[in-house]
C-alpha positions in Angstrom: 75.9 110.3 169.1 73.1 110.3 168.0 71.0 113.3 166.8 67.0 113.6 166.4 65.1 116.0 164.3 61.3 116.2 164.1 59.6 117.6 161.1 56.0 117.8 160.2 55.4 117.9 156.7 53.3 115.5 154.4 55.6 115.4 151.6 58.6 113.0 151.0 61.8 114.4 152.4 64.5 114.8 149.9 67.9 114.8 151.3 71.5 115.0 150.2 74.7 113.8 152.6 77.2 116.7 152.2 80.8 115.9 151.6 81.7 118.3 154.7 81.8 116.2 157.8 78.3 116.1 160.0 76.3 117.9 157.3 73.3 117.0 155.8 70.7 118.5 153.8 66.9 118.2 153.5 64.4 119.5 151.3 61.1 120.4 153.2 58.3 122.4 151.9 60.3 123.7 148.8 63.0 125.2 151.2 66.4 123.5 151.6 67.8 122.9 155.4 71.2 122.3 156.5 71.2 119.6 159.4 74.5 119.5 161.9 74.2 116.0 163.1 76.3 117.0 165.9 73.0 118.5 167.4 72.7 121.9 166.3 69.8 123.2 165.1 68.4 123.0 161.7 69.3 126.3 159.5 67.3 126.9 156.0 69.5 128.2 153.2 69.1 131.4 153.4 67.4 132.9 150.1 66.9 129.4 148.8 63.9 128.0 148.0 62.8 125.9 144.7 60.1 123.7 143.5 62.0 121.6 141.4 62.9 117.9 142.8 66.2 117.5 141.2 68.9 119.9 143.5 72.3 119.5 144.7 74.1 122.0 147.3 78.0 122.4 146.2 78.1 125.0 149.2 75.5 126.3 151.6 74.9 129.3 149.0 75.7 127.4 146.0 72.6 125.6 145.0 71.9 123.8 141.8 68.9 122.4 140.1 67.9 120.6 137.5 64.9 120.2 134.9 63.8 120.1 131.5 67.7 118.7 130.1 69.7 121.7 132.1 71.3 122.0 135.2 71.0 125.7 136.6 73.0 127.3 139.0 69.8 128.6 141.3 71.6 132.4 142.6 72.9 132.7 138.6 70.6 131.7 136.0 73.0 132.4 133.3 75.1 129.4 134.2 73.7 126.2 133.1 74.9 123.2 131.2 72.7 120.7 129.5 72.4 117.3 130.4 70.9 114.1 129.3 67.3 113.7 129.3 67.6 110.4 131.2 69.2 112.0 134.5 68.0 110.7 137.3 70.6 112.4 140.0 73.0 114.6 140.7 75.9 112.6 142.4 78.6 115.7 142.9 79.7 118.9 141.5 83.1 120.3 142.0 84.7 123.3 140.5 86.0 121.5 137.4 82.9 118.8 136.9 79.5 117.5 137.2 78.6 114.0 138.0 75.3 112.5 136.9 73.6 109.5 137.1 71.3 108.7 134.2 68.9 105.5 133.7 71.9 103.9 131.8 75.2 104.7 133.6 77.2 107.8 134.8 77.8 111.1 132.9 80.6 113.4 133.8 80.3 116.9 132.2 83.4 118.8 132.4 82.6 122.6 133.5 84.0 125.9 131.9 84.7 124.2 128.3 82.5 124.0 125.3 84.3 121.2 123.7 83.0 117.9 122.1 84.8 116.2 124.8 83.3 117.9 127.8 80.5 114.9 128.2 81.6 111.8 128.8 79.1 108.5 129.1 80.7 106.0 131.2 78.4 102.2 130.9 78.7 101.9 134.7 76.0 100.2 137.5 77.5 101.1 140.9 79.2 104.3 142.4 81.5 104.5 145.5 82.7 107.8 146.7 86.5 108.0 148.1 86.4 110.9 150.6 90.2 111.1 151.2 91.1 111.9 147.5 87.8 113.3 146.3 87.7 110.6 143.5 84.4 108.6 142.5 84.9 104.9 141.9 82.4 103.4 139.2 81.9 100.2 137.8 80.2 98.0 135.4 80.3 94.2 135.5 83.8 94.2 133.7 85.5 97.6 133.7 86.0 100.5 136.6 86.5 103.8 136.4 88.2 106.6 138.5 86.6 110.0 137.8 89.0 112.9 139.6 87.8 116.0 141.1 89.0 118.1 138.2 87.2 116.3 135.8 89.7 113.4 134.1 88.6 110.0 133.8 91.0 107.0 134.2 90.0 103.3 133.6 91.7 101.8 136.1 90.9 97.9 135.4 89.2 95.2 133.3 88.3 92.1 135.2 87.3 88.5 133.4 84.8 87.9 136.6 81.8 90.3 137.5 82.6 93.1 139.9 80.2 93.3 142.6 81.8 96.1 145.2 84.9 98.3 145.3 86.4 99.6 148.5 89.3 101.0 149.7 92.3 98.8 151.4 94.9 101.7 152.3 95.4 105.5 151.7 98.2 104.3 148.5 95.9 103.0 146.0 95.1 99.5 147.1 91.8 98.2 146.8 89.2 95.5 147.7 87.4 94.1 144.5 84.6 91.9 145.2 82.4 89.2 143.3 80.1 86.4 144.3 83.0 84.1 145.2 86.1 85.9 146.1 87.9 88.8 147.6 90.5 90.1 145.8 93.6 93.6 146.3 94.7 95.1 143.5 96.6 98.0 143.1 95.9 98.9 139.4 99.3 99.7 137.2 101.4 98.9 140.3 101.1 95.1 140.9 98.3 92.3 139.8 95.5 91.2 141.8 95.7 88.7 144.8 93.4 87.0 146.3 92.6 87.2 150.0 90.0 84.9 150.0 87.6 82.5 148.2 84.4 81.9 149.7 80.9 81.6 147.8 78.6 83.0 147.4 80.0 86.6 149.2 77.0 88.7 149.1 78.0 92.1 150.8 80.8 93.7 152.2 82.7 96.7 153.5 86.2 97.7 154.4 87.6 99.7 157.3 91.3 100.8 156.5 92.3 102.2 159.2 91.4 99.3 161.4 92.9 97.2 158.5 89.7 95.0 158.7 87.3 93.7 155.8 83.7 92.4 157.1 81.4 90.6 154.7 78.4 88.6 155.0 78.4 84.8 153.2 74.4 83.6 152.0 74.0 80.1 151.8 70.4 78.1 152.2 70.9 78.1 155.8 71.0 81.9 155.9 73.7 84.6 156.2 76.7 84.4 158.4 78.6 87.5 159.3 82.9 87.3 159.0 85.7 89.7 160.0 88.5 89.4 158.3 92.0 91.2 159.4 94.9 91.9 156.8 
């Protein structure tokens, strides 16, 4: 099903996909609007207006904004946290932690604590949100971490080859790791990685665990080829 909405605005429209199904938030002319992509009419959030470009909707009436190295709860400015000066995006907020993207990686800020360990910086390049567990998977060229909803962080694995993508393969912890020349299955702490396919160069991959299917693209001088791998 496709839902179509038309807006008249000369400004660029900022948006945020919600973790709740079917919801999309847009900021239009300083007003944050909730869209239900099942087709319901757009709904402006009550008493939520802001001129600040960096914002995040935790719940429909719980909106955060960030500027001048501080992230603040819009409806209660007394609730605020210091954040890195190079913050470029607010990826996720839960009751226990805030996840930020910075120019040099990602920062995890644990809420409701003043300890020195409340802020952790991870030198990662990419991120993937795993909706089934609420975890964020962050990875650099050689390492990858899981950031849990409660704010804890686990180093999952170190690799000898550059990690390009990580995707889920099942609901039990099996992951798909893609590098330039192979696809591997790995369940950290349970058993070593297993090579599913060696094919060079692989430039894109996605997984569909419920269908037990992997789609990937191989790019050569002759062009791009699209493949399906069942497992």
